[in-house]
C-alpha positions as CSV (number, residue, x, y, z in Angstrom):
1,M,0.0,0.0,0.0
2,S,1.3,3.5,-0.8
3,A,0.2,7.0,-0.4
4,A,-0.2,9.7,-3.0
5,V,2.1,12.5,-2.1
6,I,1.4,16.1,-3.2
7,R,3.9,18.7,-2.2
8,I,2.4,22.0,-1.1
9,N,4.5,25.1,-1.8
10,P,4.1,28.7,-0.8
11,L,3.5,31.3,-3.5
12,S,7.1,32.5,-3.1
13,G,8.5,29.0,-3.9
14,N,10.4,26.7,-1.6
15,T,14.0,27.6,-0.7
16,D,15.2,24.1,-1.4
17,A,14.3,24.7,-5.1
18,Y,17.6,26.6,-5.3
19,Q,19.7,24.3,-3.4
20,W,23.3,23.5,-4.6
21,P,24.4,21.9,-6.9
22,I,22.9,23.8,-9.7
23,S,22.6,22.6,-13.3
24,D,23.8,24.6,-16.3
25,D,20.2,25.8,-16.8
26,G,20.1,27.2,-13.2
27,K,17.9,24.5,-11.6
28,S,18.7,22.6,-8.5
29,I,19.9,19.0,-9.2
30,C,19.1,18.0,-5.6
31,W,15.5,19.4,-6.0
32,A,15.0,17.5,-9.2
33,I,16.2,14.2,-7.6
34,L,14.2,14.6,-4.3
35,N,11.0,15.6,-6.0
36,Q,11.1,13.2,-9.0
37,G,7.6,11.8,-9.7
38,K,5.9,14.0,-7.1
39,R,2.9,16.1,-7.8
40,S,2.8,19.6,-6.3
41,A,0.5,22.5,-5.8
42,T,1.0,26.1,-4.8
43,F,-1.3,27.9,-2.3
44,D,-1.6,31.2,-0.5
45,F,-2.6,29.8,2.8
46,K,-3.9,33.2,3.9
47,S,-6.6,33.3,1.2
48,E,-10.1,32.1,1.7
49,E,-9.9,30.0,-1.4
50,A,-6.9,28.0,-0.2
51,Q,-8.6,27.4,3.2
52,Q,-11.7,26.1,1.5
53,E,-9.6,23.8,-0.7
54,R,-7.8,22.5,2.4
55,D,-11.2,21.8,4.0
56,R,-12.5,19.9,0.9
57,F,-9.3,17.8,1.0
58,R,-9.9,16.9,4.6
59,R,-13.6,16.0,4.0
60,R,-12.4,13.6,1.4
61,G,-10.2,11.8,4.0
62,G,-7.0,13.6,3.1
63,H,-4.2,13.9,5.6
64,V,-1.8,16.8,5.8
65,D,1.8,16.1,7.0
66,H,4.3,18.8,7.8
67,E,7.6,17.1,7.1
68,S,10.3,19.7,6.8
69,A,8.1,22.5,8.0
70,R,9.2,24.5,11.0
71,S,7.7,23.6,14.4
72,G,4.2,25.0,14.8
73,L,3.8,26.1,11.2
74,G,0.8,23.8,10.5
75,E,-1.1,25.2,13.4
76,T,-0.6,28.8,12.3
77,K,-1.7,27.9,8.8
78,G,-4.8,25.9,10.0
79,L,-3.4,22.6,8.6
80,S,-3.3,20.5,11.7
81,K,-6.4,18.7,12.9
């Protein structure tokens, strides 16, 4: 059994997208390897629309995990149950 993983990014982008080493076209090689095959979405968690989308996701049985997020971030963004 496996889980569908969707990476949620802030509008400004994630800082690890620019992590060294960088390819000739200016993209992070590490980022490409770590996120290979993952789906992603970008949200402005302060917007009403993003909060409604989060609630729809939860009603469908979705689970939000905060791996690599700073401590307490989920609570401030309304992501923790």
